[in-house]
RODO-2510 file (C-alpha; in nm, 4 decimals, decimal comma):
residues 550
     n   res          X          Y          Z
     1     m     0,9540     2,1924    -0,9450
     2     l     0,7842     2,1132    -1,2767
     3     s     0,5171     2,3556    -1,3864
     4     a     0,1698     2,2604    -1,5019
     5     s     0,2637     2,3492    -1,8608
     6     d     0,5556     2,1059    -1,8467
     7     f     0,3175     1,8255    -1,7543
     8     a     0,0616     1,9254    -2,0130
     9     s     0,3178     1,9208    -2,2922
    10     a     0,4165     1,5685    -2,1881
    11     s     0,0535     1,4494    -2,1822
    12     w     0,0646     1,4146    -1,8047
    13     e    -0,1789     1,5267    -1,5400
    14     l    -0,0432     1,7635    -1,2795
    15     v    -0,0292     1,5642    -0,9597
    16     v    -0,0885     1,7517    -0,6370
    17     h    -0,0508     1,5243    -0,3391
    18     v    -0,1881     1,6311    -0,0048
    19     d     0,0799     1,4716     0,2098
    20     h     0,0187     1,6298     0,5483
    21     p    -0,0008     1,3557     0,8139
    22     a    -0,3447     1,4861     0,8965
    23     v    -0,4613     1,3585     0,5610
    24     e    -0,2613     1,0361     0,5915
    25     e    -0,4460     0,9497     0,9126
    26     q    -0,7756     1,1041     0,8157
    27     k    -0,7452     1,4081     1,0394
    28     d    -0,9785     1,6909     0,9593
    29     i    -0,9052     1,9426     0,6875
    30     t    -1,1402     2,1976     0,5380
    31     l    -1,1046     2,2478     0,1625
    32     r    -1,2300     2,5866     0,0436
    33     v    -1,3113     2,7537    -0,2807
    34     s    -1,0987     2,8199    -0,5891
    35     g    -0,9147     2,5836    -0,8325
    36     d    -1,0533     2,2436    -0,9352
    37     l    -0,9708     1,9273    -0,7435
    38     h    -1,0579     1,5736    -0,8544
    39     v    -1,1399     1,3411    -0,5660
    40     g    -1,2844     1,0042    -0,6651
    41     g    -1,4303     1,1563    -0,9814
    42     v    -1,5999     1,4453    -0,8012
    43     m    -1,5044     1,8072    -0,8774
    44     l    -1,4435     2,0068    -0,5626
    45     k    -1,3276     2,3640    -0,5195
    46     l    -0,9991     2,4302    -0,3499
    47     v    -0,7993     2,7341    -0,2570
    48     e    -0,6300     2,6491     0,0703
    49     q    -0,5952     2,3860     0,3388
    50     i    -0,7051     2,5079     0,6797
    51     m    -0,6144     2,2877     0,9723
    52     s    -0,9062     2,2549     1,2112
    53     p    -0,7965     2,1280     1,5552
    54     g    -1,1528     2,1510     1,6824
    55     l    -1,2614     1,8852     1,4340
    56     y    -0,9730     1,6487     1,5177
    57     s    -1,0965     1,2914     1,4795
    58     k    -0,9170     0,9606     1,4726
    59     t    -1,0182     0,6958     1,2207
    60     m    -1,1426     0,4642     1,4920
    61     t    -1,3469     0,7361     1,6677
    62     p    -1,7181     0,7127     1,5808
    63     v    -1,8474     1,0160     1,3931
    64     y    -2,2188     1,0543     1,3302
    65     d    -2,4072     1,2021     1,0412
    66     p    -2,5693     1,5275     1,1578
    67     i    -2,8845     1,4582     0,9557
    68     n    -2,9827     1,0982     1,0259
    69     g    -2,7536     1,0037     1,3160
    70     t    -2,5950     0,7060     1,1403
    71     p    -2,2188     0,6393     1,1658
    72     a    -2,0326     0,8559     0,9165
    73     s    -1,6799     0,8595     0,7841
    74     s    -1,4481     1,0823     0,9856
    75     t    -1,3403     1,2085     0,6434
    76     m    -1,6720     1,3926     0,6284
    77     t    -1,5347     1,6660     0,8527
    78     w    -1,2603     1,7428     0,5978
    79     f    -1,5178     1,9449     0,4081
    80     s    -1,6778     2,1311     0,7013
    81     d    -1,9117     2,3885     0,5455
    82     s    -1,8880     2,2406     0,1950
    83     p    -2,2099     2,1131     0,0318
    84     l    -2,0478     1,7690     0,0474
    85     t    -2,1137     1,7627     0,4212
    86     e    -2,4840     1,8015     0,3598
    87     q    -2,4672     1,4965     0,1293
    88     n    -2,2982     1,2936     0,4045
    89     c    -1,9955     1,2737     0,1713
    90     s    -2,1548     0,9527     0,0442
    91     i    -2,0703     1,0427    -0,3136
    92     l    -1,6999     1,0207    -0,2269
    93     a    -1,7437     0,6598    -0,1136
    94     f    -1,8263     0,5399    -0,4658
    95     s    -1,5703     0,4563    -0,7283
    96     q    -1,5523     0,5941    -1,0783
    97     p    -1,7092     0,3918    -1,3613
    98     p    -1,4608     0,1886    -1,5688
    99     q    -1,2715     0,3816    -1,8350
   100     s    -1,2978     0,2736    -2,1966
   101     p    -1,0071     0,0725    -2,3396
   102     e    -0,9333     0,3639    -2,5742
   103     a    -0,9063     0,6071    -2,2825
   104     l    -0,6767     0,3677    -2,0949
   105     a    -0,4534     0,3274    -2,3981
   106     d    -0,4079     0,7060    -2,4192
   107     m    -0,2900     0,7396    -2,0586
   108     y     0,0743     0,7447    -1,9608
   109     q     0,2071     0,3975    -1,8787
   110     p     0,5609     0,3553    -1,7456
   111     r     0,7650     0,0833    -1,9153
   112     c     1,0742     0,0826    -1,6932
   113     l     1,1981     0,2087    -1,3573
   114     v     1,3184     0,5346    -1,5122
   115     d     0,9644     0,5960    -1,6388
   116     k     0,8251     0,5187    -1,2935
   117     a     1,0686     0,7694    -1,1460
   118     k     0,9172     1,0394    -1,3682
   119     l     0,5764     0,9809    -1,2091
   120     n     0,7048     1,1111    -0,8766
   121     a     0,8256     1,4473    -1,0034
   122     g     0,4927     1,6185    -0,9476
   123     w     0,4626     1,6044    -0,5694
   124     l     0,4201     1,9530    -0,4286
   125     d     0,5957     2,1097    -0,1322
   126     s     0,3950     2,0505     0,1867
   127     s     0,5547     2,3515     0,3571
   128     r     0,4210     2,5998     0,0998
   129     s     0,0689     2,6825    -0,0148
   130     l    -0,0681     2,5816    -0,3548
   131     m    -0,0720     2,9425    -0,4706
   132     e     0,2951     2,9831    -0,3807
   133     q     0,3704     2,6876    -0,6072
   134     g     0,1933     2,8292    -0,9109
   135     i    -0,1347     2,6372    -0,8930
   136     q    -0,3898     2,8541    -1,0679
   137     e    -0,7665     2,8722    -1,0418
   138     d    -0,9494     2,6109    -1,2526
   139     e    -0,6326     2,4029    -1,2817
   140     q    -0,6876     2,0272    -1,2664
   141     v    -0,5054     1,8450    -0,9907
   142     l    -0,5082     1,4881    -0,8604
   143     l    -0,5336     1,4015    -0,4911
   144     r    -0,3399     1,0956    -0,3749
   145     f    -0,2056     0,9451    -0,0568
   146     k     0,1668     1,0114    -0,0595
   147     y     0,2906     0,7806     0,2148
   148     y     0,2153     0,4092     0,2006
   149     t     0,1751     0,3711     0,5767
   150     f    -0,1989     0,3230     0,6279
   151     f    -0,3409     0,3151     0,9778
   152     d    -0,6295     0,0808     1,0628
   153     l    -0,9074     0,0852     0,8057
   154     n    -1,2469     0,0404     0,9683
   155     p    -1,5187    -0,0534     0,7135
   156     k    -1,7862     0,0945     0,9400
   157     y    -1,6463     0,4472     0,9374
   158     d    -1,3852     0,4650     0,6606
   159     a    -1,5879     0,4136     0,3423
   160     v    -1,4462     0,7325     0,1900
   161     r    -1,0823     0,6597     0,2743
   162     i    -1,1174     0,2983     0,1624
   163     n    -1,2628     0,4135    -0,1679
   164     q    -0,9840     0,6674    -0,2213
   165     l    -0,7213     0,3998    -0,1538
   166     y    -0,9056     0,1596    -0,3833
   167     e    -0,9055     0,4175    -0,6633
   168     q    -0,5333     0,4823    -0,6179
   169     a    -0,4607     0,1084    -0,6189
   170     r    -0,6870     0,0482    -0,9207
   171     w    -0,5105     0,3058    -1,1358
   172     a    -0,1691     0,1820    -1,0243
   173     i    -0,2659    -0,1642    -1,1536
   174     l    -0,4362    -0,0514    -1,4758
   175     l    -0,1511     0,1804    -1,5789
   176     e     0,1170    -0,0661    -1,4615
   177     e     0,2698     0,1761    -1,2155
   178     i     0,3258    -0,1391    -1,0091
   179     d     0,4073    -0,4805    -1,1552
   180     c     0,1952    -0,7895    -1,1024
   181     t     0,1646    -1,1319    -1,2646
   182     e    -0,1094    -1,2188    -1,5129
   183     e    -0,2732    -1,4376    -1,2486
   184     e    -0,2828    -1,1419    -1,0094
   185     m    -0,4077    -0,9099    -1,2858
   186     l    -0,7097    -1,1385    -1,3339
   187     i    -0,7864    -1,1278    -0,9601
   188     f    -0,7701    -0,7489    -0,9666
   189     a    -0,9939    -0,7487    -1,2768
   190     a    -1,2513    -0,9769    -1,1119
   191     l    -1,2637    -0,7551    -0,8031
   192     q    -1,2986    -0,4418    -1,0182
   193     y    -1,5820    -0,6012    -1,2139
   194     h    -1,7551    -0,7033    -0,8902
   195     i    -1,7111    -0,3578    -0,7341
   196     s    -1,8362    -0,1917    -1,0521
   197     k    -2,1525    -0,4049    -1,0478
   198     l    -2,2240    -0,3344    -0,6813
   199     s    -2,1548     0,0382    -0,7181
   200     l    -2,4271     0,0622    -0,9809
   201     s    -2,6805    -0,1050    -0,7537
   202     a    -2,9575     0,1270    -0,6384
   203     e    -2,9694    -0,0478    -0,3005
   204     i    -2,6030     0,0152    -0,2322
   205     q    -2,6194     0,3805    -0,3293
   206     d    -2,9315     0,4572    -0,1252
   207     f    -2,7727     0,5420     0,2080
   208     t    -3,0966     0,6912     0,3374
   209     n    -3,2583     0,3468     0,3542
   210     e    -2,9965     0,2129     0,5935
   211     s    -3,1224     0,1403     0,9405
   212     e    -3,0164     0,3808     1,2064
   213     v    -2,7368     0,2703     1,4358
   214     d    -2,7440     0,4158     1,7830
   215     e    -2,4407     0,5287     1,9794
   216     v    -2,4328     0,2163     2,1959
   217     e    -2,4079    -0,0151     1,8940
   218     a    -2,1443     0,2090     1,7362
   219     a    -1,9395     0,2123     2,0546
   220     l    -1,9619    -0,1672     2,0893
   221     s    -1,8552    -0,2115     1,7291
   222     n    -1,5647     0,0231     1,7818
   223     l    -1,4604    -0,1701     2,0933
   224     e    -1,4841    -0,5005     1,9063
   225     v    -1,2564    -0,3789     1,6261
   226     t    -1,0088    -0,2385     1,8778
   227     l    -0,9960    -0,5633     2,0770
   228     e    -0,9565    -0,7785     1,7678
   229     g    -0,6544    -0,6084     1,6251
   230     g    -0,6166    -0,2555     1,7403
   231     k    -0,3626    -0,1554     1,9991
   232     a    -0,1220    -0,4425     1,9384
   233     d     0,1751    -0,2623     2,0946
   234     n     0,0170    -0,2957     2,4388
   235     t    -0,0933    -0,6577     2,4014
   236     l     0,0239    -0,8605     2,7003
   237     e     0,1730    -1,1821     2,5717
   238     d     0,2193    -1,4891     2,7858
   239     i     0,5962    -1,5226     2,7619
   240     t     0,5803    -1,8724     2,9079
   241     d     0,3589    -2,0015     2,6272
   242     i     0,4458    -1,8256     2,3028
   243     p     0,3311    -2,0466     2,0123
   244     k     0,5866    -2,1984     1,7802
   245     l     0,5855    -2,3579     1,4369
   246     a     0,7907    -2,6638     1,3506
   247     d     0,7862    -2,8332     1,0113
   248     n     0,9847    -2,9548     0,7148
   249     l     1,0467    -2,6737     0,4652
   250     r     1,2867    -2,6276     0,1775
   251     l     1,5492    -2,3538     0,1704
   252     f     1,7554    -2,1850    -0,0969
   253     r     2,0219    -1,9137    -0,0701
   254     p     2,1039    -1,7351    -0,3974
   255     k     2,4638    -1,7586    -0,5085
   256     k     2,6327    -1,6517    -0,8288
   257     l     2,6506    -1,9136    -1,1059
   258     m     2,4322    -2,1524    -0,9073
   259     l     2,1040    -2,3129    -1,0080
   260     k     1,8022    -2,2487    -0,7871
   261     t     1,7938    -2,5776    -0,5961
   262     f     1,6044    -2,6104    -0,2676
   263     k     1,7241    -2,8328     0,0167
   264     q     1,4948    -2,9687     0,2873
   265     y     1,5553    -2,8854     0,6558
   266     w     1,3632    -2,9057     0,9810
   267     f     1,2517    -2,5518     1,0682
   268     v     1,1455    -2,4159     1,4072
   269     f     0,9829    -2,0724     1,4334
   270     k     0,9871    -1,9286     1,7889
   271     d     0,9464    -1,5686     1,9036
   272     t     1,0709    -1,3637     1,6069
   273     s     1,3394    -1,6033     1,4841
   274     i     1,3674    -1,9078     1,2587
   275     a     1,6187    -2,1828     1,3332
   276     y     1,6735    -2,4736     1,0978
   277     f     1,8339    -2,8146     1,1494
   278     k     1,9396    -3,0984     0,9210
   279     n     1,6531    -3,3091     1,0548
   280     k     1,3918    -3,3209     1,3317
   281     e     1,6028    -3,5421     1,5597
   282     l     1,8693    -3,2692     1,5885
   283     e     1,6250    -2,9999     1,7059
   284     q     1,7631    -2,9933     2,0611
   285     g     2,1177    -2,9305     1,9378
   286     e     2,2835    -2,6392     1,7596
   287     p     2,0963    -2,5246     1,4471
   288     v     2,2597    -2,4936     1,1075
   289     e     2,1621    -2,1275     1,1245
   290     k     1,9304    -1,8968     1,3162
   291     l     1,7597    -1,6120     1,1327
   292     n     1,6366    -1,3093     1,3267
   293     l     1,3435    -1,1677     1,1305
   294     r     1,2986    -0,8377     1,3153
   295     g     1,3073    -0,5619     1,0548
   296     c     1,3337    -0,8023     0,7605
   297     e     1,1375    -0,7715     0,4368
   298     v     0,8865    -1,0495     0,3644
   299     v     0,7905    -1,0977    -0,0002
   300     p     0,5417    -1,3591    -0,1295
   301     d     0,6765    -1,5895    -0,4002
   302     v     0,3569    -1,7667    -0,4969
   303     n     0,2079    -1,9242    -0,8069
   304     v    -0,1156    -2,0955    -0,7036
   305     a    -0,1777    -2,2549    -1,0437
   306     g     0,1763    -2,3952    -1,0417
   307     r     0,1414    -2,5084    -0,6771
   308     k     0,4387    -2,2954    -0,5727
   309     f     0,4157    -2,1475    -0,2233
   310     g     0,7341    -1,9602    -0,1480
   311     i     0,8472    -1,6916     0,0956
   312     k     1,1326    -1,4559     0,0128
   313     l     1,3084    -1,3076     0,3167
   314     l     1,5381    -1,0074     0,2878
   315     i     1,7268    -0,9989     0,6174
   316     p     1,9194    -0,6793     0,7004
   317     v     2,2931    -0,7029     0,7584
   318     a     2,5633    -0,4374     0,7870
   319     d     2,6313    -0,4096     0,4134
   320     g     2,2810    -0,4603     0,2764
   321     m     2,0366    -0,7516     0,2728
   322     n     2,0731    -1,1299     0,2780
   323     e     1,8247    -1,3163     0,0596
   324     v     1,6703    -1,6406     0,1838
   325     y     1,3977    -1,8349     0,0022
   326     l     1,1656    -2,0758     0,1843
   327     r     0,9345    -2,3182     0,0027
   328     c     0,6190    -2,4628     0,1600
   329     d     0,4265    -2,7717     0,0464
   330     h     0,0683    -2,6420     0,0516
   331     e    -0,1581    -2,3404     0,1191
   332     n    -0,2192    -2,3983     0,4899
   333     q     0,1487    -2,4409     0,5694
   334     y     0,2338    -2,1329     0,3648
   335     a    -0,0342    -1,9191     0,5363
   336     r     0,0895    -2,0105     0,8864
   337     w     0,4569    -1,9480     0,8113
   338     m     0,3949    -1,6377     0,6016
   339     a     0,1803    -1,4811     0,8742
   340     a     0,4456    -1,5613     1,1358
   341     c     0,7168    -1,4031     0,9189
   342     i     0,5096    -1,0885     0,8616
   343     l     0,4488    -1,0434     1,2348
   344     a     0,8120    -1,1194     1,3229
   345     s     0,9315    -0,8548     1,0773
   346     k     0,7312    -0,6047     1,2871
   347     g     0,8734    -0,7374     1,6131
   348     k     0,5608    -0,9347     1,7053
   349     t     0,5203    -1,3031     1,7898
   350     m     0,2473    -1,5524     1,7072
   351     a     0,0941    -1,4793     2,0480
   352     d    -0,0210    -1,1458     1,9066
   353     s    -0,3960    -1,1225     1,8545
   354     s    -0,3540    -1,0377     1,4857
   355     y    -0,1816    -1,3669     1,3946
   356     q    -0,4947    -1,5744     1,3258
   357     l    -0,6505    -1,2895     1,1291
   358     e    -0,3342    -1,2634     0,9179
   359     v    -0,3499    -1,6395     0,8459
   360     l    -0,7137    -1,6130     0,7386
   361     n    -0,6427    -1,3125     0,5137
   362     i    -0,3597    -1,4993     0,3393
   363     l    -0,5741    -1,8100     0,2881
   364     s    -0,8582    -1,5964     0,1549
   365     f    -0,6281    -1,4294    -0,0963
   366     l    -0,4915    -1,7671    -0,2087
   367     r    -0,8453    -1,8960    -0,2645
   368     m    -0,9196    -1,5939    -0,4824
   369     k    -0,6202    -1,6884    -0,6951
   370     n    -0,7201    -2,0554    -0,7064
   371     r    -0,9484    -2,0511    -1,0081
   372     n    -1,1478    -2,3724    -1,0299
   373     s    -1,1468    -2,4730    -1,3950
   374     a    -1,4268    -2,7218    -1,3292
   375     s    -1,6652    -2,4567    -1,1993
   376     q    -1,9351    -2,3418    -1,4343
   377     v    -1,9597    -1,9708    -1,4999
   378     a    -2,3165    -1,8593    -1,4403
   379     s    -2,3549    -1,6795    -1,7722
   380     s    -2,1646    -1,6807    -2,0946
   381     p    -1,9467    -1,3731    -2,1664
   382     e    -2,1766    -1,2846    -2,4561
   383     n    -2,4681    -1,2424    -2,2159
   384     m    -2,2743    -1,0427    -1,9579
   385     d    -2,2598    -0,6672    -1,9610
   386     m    -1,8803    -0,6600    -1,9549
   387     n    -1,6058    -0,5000    -2,1555
   388     p    -1,3105    -0,7029    -2,0215
   389     e    -1,0488    -0,4628    -2,1605
   390     c    -1,1733    -0,2019    -1,9083
   391     f    -1,0495    -0,4062    -1,6128
   392     v    -0,6942    -0,4970    -1,7162
   393     s    -0,3928    -0,3010    -1,8339
   394     p    -0,3738    -0,2300    -2,2102
   395     r    -0,0671    -0,4527    -2,2409
   396     c    -0,2503    -0,7442    -2,0794
   397     a    -0,5560    -0,6851    -2,2996
   398     k    -0,3431    -0,7171    -2,6144
   399     k    -0,2352    -1,0687    -2,5180
   400     h    -0,5860    -1,2173    -2,5225
   401     k    -0,8957    -1,2155    -2,7367
   402     s    -1,1866    -1,0314    -2,5773
   403     k    -1,4056    -1,3424    -2,5254
   404     q    -1,1161    -1,5387    -2,3776
   405     l    -1,0308    -1,2533    -2,1391
   406     a    -1,3955    -1,2131    -2,0331
   407     a    -1,4242    -1,5854    -1,9618
   408     r    -1,1123    -1,5822    -1,7418
   409     i    -1,2299    -1,2748    -1,5503
   410     l    -1,5735    -1,4318    -1,4913
   411     e    -1,4061    -1,7527    -1,3796
   412     a    -1,1996    -1,5598    -1,1243
   413     h    -1,5110    -1,3645    -1,0269
   414     q    -1,6743    -1,6806    -0,8882
   415     n    -1,4366    -1,6622    -0,5912
   416     v    -1,5384    -1,3069    -0,4975
   417     a    -1,9000    -1,2924    -0,6161
   418     q    -2,0476    -1,3027    -0,2626
   419     m    -1,8369    -1,0208    -0,1182
   420     p    -2,0087    -0,6992    -0,0087
   421     l    -1,8847    -0,3758    -0,1637
   422     v    -1,6546    -0,2414     0,1088
   423     e    -1,5038    -0,5848     0,1744
   424     a    -1,4243    -0,6225    -0,1961
   425     k    -1,2465    -0,2868    -0,1941
   426     l    -1,0517    -0,3867     0,1158
   427     r    -0,9491    -0,7132    -0,0521
   428     f    -0,8322    -0,5160    -0,3540
   429     i    -0,6226    -0,2912    -0,1279
   430     q    -0,4814    -0,5932     0,0586
   431     a    -0,3895    -0,7621    -0,2704
   432     w    -0,2201    -0,4389    -0,3819
   433     q    -0,0257    -0,4289    -0,0541
   434     s     0,0917    -0,7878    -0,1053
   435     l     0,2682    -0,7075    -0,4354
   436     p     0,6501    -0,7090    -0,4096
   437     e     0,6798    -0,3509    -0,5380
   438     f     0,4134    -0,2063    -0,3097
   439     g     0,5186     0,1056    -0,1189
   440     l     0,8282     0,1737    -0,3277
   441     t     0,8639     0,5207    -0,4764
   442     y     1,1372     0,5616    -0,7376
   443     y     1,3715     0,8484    -0,8232
   444     l     1,6533     0,8811    -1,0750
   445     v     1,9643     0,9863    -0,8824
   446     r     2,3411     1,0210    -0,9221
   447     f     2,5378     0,8974    -0,6215
   448     k     2,8480     1,0898    -0,5211
   449     g     3,1519     0,9326    -0,6832
   450     s     2,9481     0,7391    -0,9410
   451     k     2,9772     0,7911    -1,3161
   452     k     2,6307     0,6591    -1,3998
   453     d     2,2740     0,7203    -1,2918
   454     d     2,0957     0,4858    -1,0511
   455     i     1,7413     0,4430    -0,9256
   456     l     1,6681     0,5216    -0,5621
   457     g     1,3718     0,3339    -0,4158
   458     v     1,2164     0,4924    -0,1059
   459     s     0,9985     0,2762     0,1196
   460     y     0,8419     0,3277     0,4608
   461     n     1,1477     0,1793     0,6345
   462     r     1,4409     0,1774     0,3934
   463     l     1,6248     0,3215     0,0932
   464     i     1,7296     0,0939    -0,1942
   465     r     1,9937     0,1622    -0,4574
   466     i     1,8839    -0,0085    -0,7786
   467     d     2,0678    -0,0554    -1,1080
   468     a     1,8748     0,1583    -1,3576
   469     a     1,9494    -0,0752    -1,6505
   470     t     1,8736    -0,4139    -1,4923
   471     g     1,6367    -0,3228    -1,2072
   472     i     1,8463    -0,5331    -0,9674
   473     p     1,8845    -0,3966    -0,6110
   474     i     2,2449    -0,3135    -0,5242
   475     t     2,2355    -0,1935    -0,1625
   476     t     1,9702    -0,1384     0,1035
   477     w     1,9916     0,1082     0,3917
   478     r     1,7351     0,0989     0,6698
   479     f     1,5986     0,4055     0,8469
   480     t     1,6540     0,2360     1,1830
   481     n     2,0283     0,2474     1,1124
   482     m     2,0213     0,6143     1,0086
   483     k     2,2086     0,8549     1,2355
   484     q     2,1351     1,1796     1,0485
   485     w     2,0674     1,3275     0,7090
   486     n     2,1422     1,6713     0,5693
   487     v     2,0641     1,8647     0,2536
   488     n     2,3081     2,0991     0,0814
   489     w     2,0499     2,3337    -0,0681
   490     e     2,3073     2,5123    -0,2858
   491     i     2,4030     2,2044    -0,4854
   492     r     2,0729     2,0208    -0,4067
   493     q     2,2488     1,7167    -0,2618
   494     l     2,1302     1,4829     0,0144
   495     a     2,3890     1,3324     0,2498
   496     i     2,2929     1,0524     0,4898
   497     e     2,4971     0,8896     0,7659
   498     f     2,4251     0,5383     0,8936
   499     d     2,5654     0,3201     1,1682
   500     q     2,9056     0,1538     1,1299
   501     n     3,0520     0,4582     0,9517
   502     v     2,8408     0,4088     0,6392
   503     s     2,7568     0,7325     0,4563
   504     i     2,6037     0,8145     0,1176
   505     a     2,5340     1,1310    -0,0820
   506     f     2,3339     1,1803    -0,4002
   507     t     2,1617     1,4373    -0,6175
   508     c     1,8127     1,3747    -0,7542
   509     l     1,7779     1,4034    -1,1327
   510     s     1,4072     1,3264    -1,1824
   511     a     1,2672     1,5636    -0,9172
   512     d     1,3741     1,8364    -0,6789
   513     c     1,5768     1,7047    -0,3848
   514     k     1,3135     1,8552    -0,1524
   515     v     1,0710     1,5842    -0,2701
   516     v     1,3038     1,3017    -0,1631
   517     h     1,3844     1,4886     0,1571
   518     e     1,0112     1,5053     0,2390
   519     y     0,9666     1,1341     0,1736
   520     i     1,2448     1,0391     0,4131
   521     g     1,1298     1,2825     0,6811
   522     g     0,7637     1,1897     0,6393
   523     y     0,8253     0,8170     0,6793
   524     i     1,0455     0,8746     0,9831
   525     f     0,7679     1,0884     1,1324
   526     l     0,5063     0,8193     1,0676
   527     s     0,7304     0,5561     1,2273
   528     t     0,7029     0,7519     1,5541
   529     r     0,3238     0,7419     1,5475
   530     s     0,1298     0,4859     1,7508
   531     k    -0,2331     0,3792     1,7381
   532     d    -0,3019     0,5319     2,0768
   533     q    -0,6424     0,6942     2,0528
   534     n    -0,5392     0,9865     2,2725
   535     e    -0,2196     1,0773     2,0912
   536     t    -0,2193     1,4280     1,9464
   537     l    -0,0604     1,5160     1,6166
   538     d     0,2856     1,6720     1,6498
   539     e     0,2705     1,9054     1,3513
   540     d     0,5888     2,0867     1,4543
   541     l     0,7838     1,7598     1,4405
   542     f     0,6381     1,6760     1,0994
   543     h     0,7413     2,0119     0,9524
   544     k     1,0802     1,9903     1,1201
   545     l     1,1457     1,6519     0,9594
   546     t     1,0108     1,7446     0,6145
   547     g     1,0445     2,1206     0,5821
   548     g     1,4164     2,1669     0,5252
   549     q     1,5980     2,4991     0,5399
   550     d     1,5618     2,6287     0,1838
***
């Protein structure tokens, strides 16, 4: 465990991550007085976390402000008797003002995977108190979501959680903790600029002027959200009429010493599988190949300006992952096939109620990227109150002159200018989630039997061994294939056994092995959770999976 002084000497902030599943799902925690805690730019006092079963509240359960009766974030009950409760926690729903370019330039920015691995050394032990881990009074800490498995975000009740996720995503983009293209950086900048403008609006900040919403309206709204996309696991699908897609697409399979050439086939998407044929006339015969997408990874491979609409599929096999690239002709085709692939990877078909919503979200994101060069920006950059370097990473800012950067951000802003505040934050979070690196946490490790260091990527459903020098994935192991894992606390080594007699062992060099152990156990715990409103939190199971025996 690195001490606070170690971080200070390296010009880092000490990162304290509240990673209890209660926080991940917005269960209720009371934070009480002592050291300083930064949450969304607000200084709170913290000495201990006290679980409060009596205040247990799911995200989708309506919670009402005790003062004016309007719907309130369930996060409000985290603070119980804190003065924040009296303020309706509304201050936590607003983002921080943009940092100056000089301040951004002084912050730590990882340049490679090894640097990114260093960022994850500061997670604290969830099985011990802050005091036990040397956190002193008046010490600055940073609150973040540790696990990248977010349950349903409801704009009506989750303004605080949405804002906290937005802030975490914003800093990940600005400090290049996650990679994105320049085109995507401009979209993120336009959304930040828009959110910053709305957050300064007196109308938005004045919660007291909002009309009261009675319990009936709140309940109906809650029911509407639930019916539209909530409890998908229990959706009854008509197995006699499951929709299918059929179209000409192009396919490419990477091979060594081979140019990236795509070949056209006739593709049929049914249930959770894709079959492709040499042409449409052969559809009733044997396909060239059938791809089962359950459990696969779906990665966008899109360049809107270059009219490239690709889908990268990483399909699990016994010894790792098979890569398959699909290429669509236009946005609508891409949105339909991408949405189908995303649902199939989760074991769902196009009959699921969330399919059409997924298509619309993808199309909306593509339109944000599709900057119309012919459109006229309402005001010239000189007349706009904007410092464009505040909304992009320092490295991106160095590539462009200030006026040129401002013009491109304002151009991209035209596609999001009509969005309300919470929707803009949700779009920012969704765009963050669509990045190829999203949800990957890196550690520098040494595998047993290896003579060199590697990077271990931990995701919500898999482990990835990555070459530290090139950044190229070597092997992928999925949690669904995991039989057991153990920790040798004496030599701080993790050993994991998978199906088909596959086993690995490694020591962590960039953090304590307990941190990696918690990540694996935490994600496995979250994979057992459902969206059932009546499900209670199994804290004993969480601590059993993450606590270890040290």
